[in-house]
MARBA-3410 file (N, C-alpha, C, O; in Angstrom, 1 decimal):
131
157.7,-70.6,65.6,156.1,-70.7,66.3,155.9,-72.2,67.1,156.8,-73.0,67.4 ~ 154.8,-72.3,67.3,154.6,-73.8,68.5,153.4,-74.3,68.0,152.6,-73.4,67.8 ~ 153.0,-75.2,67.7,151.6,-76.1,66.9,152.3,-76.8,67.6,153.4,-77.3,67.9 ~ 150.0,-76.3,68.1,149.4,-77.6,68.8,148.4,-77.8,68.0,147.9,-77.1,67.2 ~ 148.0,-79.4,68.5,146.7,-80.2,67.9,145.4,-79.9,69.1,145.6,-79.3,70.2
144.3,-80.4,68.6,143.4,-80.1,69.1,143.3,-79.9,71.0,143.0,-78.9,71.7 ~ 143.8,-81.9,71.5,144.6,-81.6,72.2,145.2,-80.9,73.0,144.9,-80.7,74.2 ~ 145.8,-80.6,72.6,146.5,-79.7,73.6,146.7,-78.6,73.4,147.8,-78.2,73.6 ~ 145.9,-77.8,73.0,145.8,-76.8,72.5,145.5,-76.0,74.3,144.9,-76.5,75.3 ~ 146.2,-74.8,73.9,146.1,-74.4,75.6,145.3,-72.5,76.0,145.7,-71.4,75.9
144.0,-73.2,76.4,143.3,-72.1,76.0,143.2,-71.3,77.7,142.7,-71.8,78.7 ~ 143.9,-69.9,77.5,143.4,-68.3,78.1,142.6,-68.6,80.2,141.5,-68.1,80.4 ~ 142.9,-69.0,80.7,141.6,-69.0,81.7,140.8,-67.5,81.3,139.6,-67.4,81.6 ~ 141.2,-66.8,80.9,140.4,-65.3,80.9,139.5,-66.1,80.0,138.4,-66.3,80.4 ~ 140.2,-66.8,78.2,138.9,-67.1,77.7,137.7,-68.0,78.0,136.5,-68.0,77.7
138.5,-68.9,78.8,137.6,-69.6,79.8,136.2,-69.0,80.7,135.1,-69.3,80.9 ~ 136.8,-68.0,81.1,136.1,-67.0,82.0,135.5,-66.3,80.8,135.5,-67.1,79.9 ~ 135.3,-65.7,80.6,134.6,-64.9,80.0,133.2,-66.2,79.4,132.0,-66.0,79.4 ~ 134.0,-67.5,78.7,133.2,-68.1,78.1,132.1,-68.6,79.2,131.0,-68.9,78.7 ~ 132.2,-68.5,80.0,131.4,-68.9,81.6,130.2,-68.5,82.0,129.1,-68.9,82.3
131.0,-67.1,81.6,130.0,-65.6,81.6,128.7,-65.5,80.4,127.6,-65.2,80.6 ~ 129.2,-65.7,79.6,128.6,-65.5,78.6,127.7,-67.2,78.5,126.7,-67.4,77.9 ~ 128.1,-67.7,78.9,126.8,-69.3,78.9,126.0,-68.7,79.9,124.8,-68.5,79.8 ~ 126.5,-68.4,80.9,125.1,-67.4,82.0,124.2,-66.8,81.9,123.1,-66.9,82.4 ~ 124.9,-65.7,81.0,123.9,-64.5,80.3,123.0,-65.1,79.1,122.1,-64.5,78.5
123.4,-66.2,79.1,122.5,-67.0,78.1,121.4,-68.2,78.9,120.4,-68.7,78.7 ~ 122.6,-68.2,80.2,121.3,-69.4,80.5,119.7,-68.7,81.7,118.9,-69.3,82.3 ~ 120.2,-66.8,81.4,119.6,-66.5,82.6,118.5,-65.0,81.3,117.7,-64.1,81.5 ~ 119.0,-65.6,80.0,118.1,-64.8,79.2,116.7,-65.3,79.5,116.3,-66.1,80.4 ~ 116.1,-64.6,78.6,114.3,-64.4,78.5,114.2,-65.1,78.1,113.0,-65.4,78.4
114.7,-66.1,77.0,114.6,-67.1,75.7,114.8,-68.7,76.9,114.0,-69.6,77.0 ~ 115.9,-68.5,77.6,115.8,-69.6,78.0,114.3,-69.9,79.0,113.4,-70.7,79.0 ~ 114.8,-68.6,80.0,113.7,-68.9,81.0,111.9,-69.1,80.6,111.1,-70.0,81.0 ~ 111.7,-68.2,79.9,110.8,-69.3,79.1,110.6,-70.6,78.7,109.7,-71.3,79.2 ~ 111.3,-71.1,77.9,111.7,-72.6,77.5,111.6,-73.0,79.2,110.4,-73.1,79.5
111.9,-73.1,79.6,112.0,-74.2,80.4,110.8,-73.8,81.5,110.5,-74.7,82.3 ~ 110.2,-72.5,81.5,108.6,-72.6,82.2,107.9,-72.9,81.2,106.6,-72.9,81.4 ~ 108.3,-73.1,79.8,106.8,-74.1,78.8,107.3,-75.7,79.0,106.6,-76.7,79.0 ~ 108.1,-75.7,79.0,108.8,-76.8,79.3,108.6,-78.1,80.7,108.4,-79.3,80.5 ~ 108.7,-77.2,82.0,108.2,-77.6,83.2,106.7,-77.7,82.9,106.3,-78.9,83.1
105.7,-76.9,82.5,104.1,-77.0,82.1,103.4,-78.5,80.8,102.3,-79.0,80.5 ~ 105.0,-78.9,80.2,104.2,-79.6,78.8,104.7,-81.5,80.5,104.0,-82.5,81.0 ~ 105.8,-80.9,80.8,106.0,-82.2,81.6,105.2,-82.2,83.1,105.2,-83.1,84.0 ~ 104.5,-81.1,83.2,103.7,-81.4,84.3,101.9,-81.8,84.0,101.1,-82.2,84.8 ~ 101.8,-81.6,82.7,100.6,-81.9,81.9,100.4,-82.6,81.4,101.1,-82.8,80.4
98.9,-84.2,82.2,98.9,-84.9,82.5,98.1,-85.6,80.7,98.1,-86.8,80.3 ~ 97.7,-84.5,80.0,97.0,-84.7,79.0,98.0,-84.2,77.8,97.4,-83.8,76.9 ~ 99.1,-84.1,77.6,100.4,-83.6,77.2,100.9,-85.1,76.7,100.8,-85.8,75.7 ~ 101.3,-85.2,77.9,103.0,-86.7,78.3,101.6,-88.1,77.7,102.0,-89.1,77.1 ~ 100.4,-87.9,77.9,99.5,-89.3,77.6,100.1,-88.7,75.7,101.2,-89.1,75.4
99.6,-88.2,75.1,99.8,-88.0,73.8,101.7,-88.1,73.1,102.1,-88.0,72.0 ~ 102.3,-88.1,74.5,103.3,-88.2,73.8,103.7,-89.6,73.6,104.2,-90.1,72.6 ~ 103.5,-90.2,74.8,103.4,-91.6,75.2,103.1,-92.5,74.4,103.7,-93.4,74.0 ~ 101.4,-91.8,74.1,101.0,-93.0,72.7,101.8,-92.4,71.8,100.9,-92.4,71.0 ~ 102.7,-91.9,71.2,103.3,-91.6,70.1,104.5,-91.9,70.1,105.0,-91.8,69.0
105.4,-92.4,71.1,106.3,-93.2,70.9,106.0,-94.6,70.8,106.8,-95.1,70.0 ~ 105.1,-95.7,71.5,104.5,-96.8,71.8,104.4,-96.9,70.2,105.2,-97.6,69.6 ~ 103.3,-95.9,69.3,103.2,-95.7,68.0,104.4,-96.1,66.8,104.3,-96.8,65.8 ~ 105.7,-95.1,67.4,106.5,-95.2,67.0,107.4,-96.5,67.3,108.1,-96.6,66.3 ~ 107.7,-97.8,68.4,108.2,-98.9,68.2,107.1,-100.1,67.7,107.3,-101.4,67.7
105.9,-99.3,67.3,104.9,-100.3,66.8,105.3,-100.4,65.2,105.7,-101.5,64.9 ~ 105.2,-99.4,64.2,106.3,-99.2,63.3,107.5,-100.0,63.2,107.7,-100.5,62.1 ~ 108.2,-100.1,63.9,109.7,-100.2,64.2,109.3,-102.2,63.7,109.9,-102.8,62.8 ~ 108.3,-102.6,64.5,107.6,-104.0,64.7,107.6,-104.5,62.9,108.2,-105.2,62.1 ~ 106.7,-103.6,63.0,105.4,-104.3,61.9,106.5,-104.0,60.3,106.0,-104.6,59.3
107.8,-103.2,60.0,108.1,-103.3,59.7,109.3,-103.8,59.3,109.9,-103.8,58.2 ~ 109.8,-104.5,61.0,110.2,-105.4,61.0,109.9,-107.1,59.9,110.6,-107.9,59.2 ~ 108.3,-106.5,60.4,107.6,-108.0,59.4,107.3,-107.8,57.7,106.8,-108.5,56.9 ~ 107.8,-106.7,57.7,107.4,-106.2,56.1,105.9,-105.7,55.9,105.2,-105.7,54.9 ~ 105.7,-105.4,57.0,103.9,-105.7,56.4,103.3,-103.7,56.2,102.5,-103.1,56.9
103.9,-103.5,55.2,103.5,-102.2,54.8,101.2,-101.7,55.2,100.9,-100.6,55.8 ~ 100.6,-102.2,55.0,99.6,-102.1,55.2,99.2,-101.9,56.8,98.0,-101.7,56.9 ~ 99.7,-102.0,57.7,100.6,-101.2,59.4,100.7,-100.4,60.0,100.3,-99.6,60.9 ~ 102.1,-101.2,58.9,103.2,-99.7,59.0,102.0,-98.4,58.6,101.6,-97.7,59.4 ~ 101.7,-98.2,57.3,100.5,-97.6,57.5,99.6,-96.2,58.0,99.3,-95.0,57.9
99.2,-97.6,58.7,97.7,-97.1,59.7,98.0,-96.6,60.6,97.4,-95.7,61.1 ~ 99.4,-97.2,61.3,99.7,-97.0,62.9,100.8,-95.3,62.5,101.1,-94.4,63.4 ~ 101.3,-95.1,60.9,102.0,-93.3,60.7,100.7,-92.6,60.4,100.7,-91.3,60.6 ~ 99.8,-93.1,60.0,98.5,-92.4,60.2,98.0,-92.0,61.4,98.0,-90.7,61.6 ~ 97.6,-92.8,62.2,97.3,-92.5,63.9,98.8,-92.0,64.4,98.4,-90.8,64.5
100.5,-91.9,64.9,100.6,-91.1,64.7,100.7,-89.9,64.5,101.5,-89.2,65.1 ~ 99.6,-89.0,63.1,99.4,-87.8,62.6,98.5,-87.3,63.2,98.5,-86.1,63.4 ~ 97.6,-88.2,63.8,96.4,-87.2,64.5,96.9,-87.4,65.8,96.6,-86.4,66.4 ~ 97.6,-88.3,66.6,98.1,-88.0,67.2,99.1,-86.6,67.3,99.3,-86.1,68.4 ~ 99.4,-86.3,66.5,100.8,-85.2,66.2,100.1,-84.0,66.2,100.7,-83.1,66.7
98.9,-83.7,65.7,97.5,-83.0,65.1,97.3,-82.6,66.5,97.1,-81.5,67.0 ~ 97.2,-84.1,67.5,96.6,-83.5,68.7,97.2,-82.6,69.4,96.7,-81.5,69.9 ~ 98.5,-83.1,69.6,99.8,-82.5,70.2,100.3,-81.4,69.4,101.5,-81.3,69.6 ~ 99.8,-80.6,68.6,100.1,-79.4,67.8,99.1,-78.3,68.1,99.3,-77.1,68.2 ~ 98.0,-79.2,68.4,96.7,-77.8,69.0,97.2,-77.1,69.8,97.2,-75.9,69.7
97.9,-77.6,70.8,98.1,-77.2,72.7,98.6,-76.1,72.6,99.1,-76.1,71.5 ~ 98.7,-75.5,72.9,99.2,-73.8,72.2,100.7,-74.3,72.9,101.6,-74.6,72.2 ~ 100.7,-74.2,74.4,101.8,-74.4,74.9,103.4,-74.9,74.0,104.6,-74.4,73.9 ~ 102.9,-75.7,73.7,103.3,-77.5,72.6,104.3,-76.4,71.6,105.5,-76.5,71.6 ~ 103.4,-75.6,71.0,103.5,-74.3,69.8,104.6,-73.5,70.8,105.8,-73.6,70.6
104.1,-72.7,71.8,105.0,-71.8,72.4,106.8,-72.6,73.0,108.0,-72.2,72.9 ~ 106.1,-73.7,73.4,107.8,-74.6,73.8,108.3,-74.8,72.5,109.5,-74.7,72.6 ~ 108.1,-75.0,71.5,108.5,-75.6,70.0,109.3,-73.9,69.9,110.5,-73.6,70.0 ~ 108.3,-73.2,69.6,108.6,-71.6,69.1,110.2,-71.0,70.2,111.1,-70.2,69.8 ~ 110.2,-71.9,71.7,111.5,-71.4,72.6,112.6,-72.1,72.3,113.7,-72.0,72.8
112.1,-72.8,71.6,113.4,-74.1,70.6,114.4,-72.9,70.2,115.3,-72.3,70.8 ~ 113.7,-72.8,68.4,113.9,-72.0,68.5,114.5,-70.9,68.3,115.3,-70.4,67.4 ~ 113.7,-70.4,69.8,114.8,-68.5,69.8,115.9,-69.2,70.2,116.9,-68.5,69.8 ~ 116.1,-70.1,70.8,117.6,-70.4,71.7,118.3,-70.9,71.0,119.5,-70.8,71.0 ~ 117.5,-71.8,69.9,118.8,-72.1,69.0,119.5,-70.9,67.9,120.6,-70.8,67.6
118.0,-70.1,67.4,118.6,-68.5,67.0,119.9,-67.2,68.1,120.4,-66.1,68.0 ~ 119.6,-68.2,69.0,120.8,-66.8,69.7,121.6,-68.1,70.1,122.2,-68.0,71.2 ~ 121.7,-68.4,70.0,123.1,-69.8,70.3,124.1,-69.3,68.7,125.3,-69.1,68.6 ~ 123.1,-69.3,67.9,123.7,-69.2,66.2,124.4,-67.7,66.0,125.5,-67.4,65.5 ~ 123.2,-66.6,66.6,124.1,-65.9,66.6,124.9,-65.4,67.2,125.6,-64.5,66.7
125.2,-65.9,68.6,126.6,-65.8,68.8,127.8,-66.5,68.7,128.8,-66.2,69.3 ~ 127.7,-67.5,67.8,128.8,-68.3,67.0,128.8,-67.4,66.2,129.4,-66.5,66.6 ~ 128.2,-67.3,65.0,128.8,-66.1,64.1,129.1,-64.6,64.9,129.1,-63.9,63.9 ~ 129.3,-64.1,65.5,129.3,-62.7,66.3,131.0,-62.9,66.3,131.9,-62.2,65.8 ~ 130.9,-64.3,67.3,132.4,-64.8,67.4,133.1,-65.1,66.3,134.0,-64.4,65.9
132.7,-65.9,65.8,133.5,-66.7,64.6,134.1,-64.9,63.6,135.3,-64.6,63.5 ~ 133.0,-63.9,63.0,133.2,-62.8,62.0,134.2,-62.1,62.8,135.3,-61.9,62.3 ~ 133.8,-61.8,64.4,134.6,-61.2,64.8,136.8,-61.7,65.1,137.8,-61.0,65.0 ~ 136.6,-62.6,65.4,137.5,-63.8,65.2,138.5,-63.2,63.9,139.6,-62.6,63.9 ~ 137.6,-63.5,62.8,137.8,-63.5,61.5,138.6,-62.1,61.0,139.7,-62.0,60.4
137.9,-61.3,61.4,138.2,-59.8,60.8,139.5,-60.0,61.2,140.4,-60.0,60.4 ~ 139.9,-60.2,62.9,140.6,-60.0,63.5,142.3,-60.3,63.7,143.3,-59.9,64.2 ~ 141.6,-61.6,62.5,143.3,-62.7,61.9,143.3,-62.0,60.8,144.5,-61.8,60.7 ~ 142.5,-61.2,59.5,142.7,-60.7,58.7,143.3,-59.2,58.4,143.6,-58.6,57.4 ~ 143.3,-58.9,59.9,143.8,-57.6,59.9,144.9,-57.3,60.3,145.7,-56.4,59.9
144.9,-58.6,61.5,146.7,-58.8,61.3,147.6,-59.2,60.7,148.8,-58.8,60.9 ~ 147.5,-60.3,59.8,147.7,-60.6,58.5,148.0,-59.7,57.7,148.9,-59.8,56.9 ~ 146.9,-58.6,57.7,147.4,-57.4,57.2,146.8,-57.1,55.5,147.0,-56.4,54.5 ~ 146.0,-58.4,56.0,144.9,-58.7,53.9,143.8,-57.1,54.5,143.4,-56.4,55.4 ~ 143.7,-57.4,53.4,142.7,-56.3,52.8,140.7,-57.2,53.3,140.5,-58.3,53.9
140.0,-56.4,52.9,138.7,-57.3,52.8,138.0,-56.7,51.5,137.0,-57.1,51.1
END
């Protein structure tokens, strides 16, 4: 029996074709479509983008004040970031976007689990092992 390293592994074109078909189904799923719509709405919303930019700016400020070991300013800026984050969290599309990310991650994990479990069952059966 031949042994292959990961880099030498030969993958059947049929398996790759099926994987691409599955990827296409996932990318056209309701979850992904909702995610893309929410992402576009967030990207085009000036208010949301202003808050995100302010958070990023404050995060950079924290790094600078940490390098000067200025705990008082770090604490002050962290509080400001929390307030900005609360503003962001209060916007419905932001929460819908986060939920859509979680839904897609769950979908991908579910698909991977089904593949892993199915392959494991087939290998156990072929090895003659009982569960």
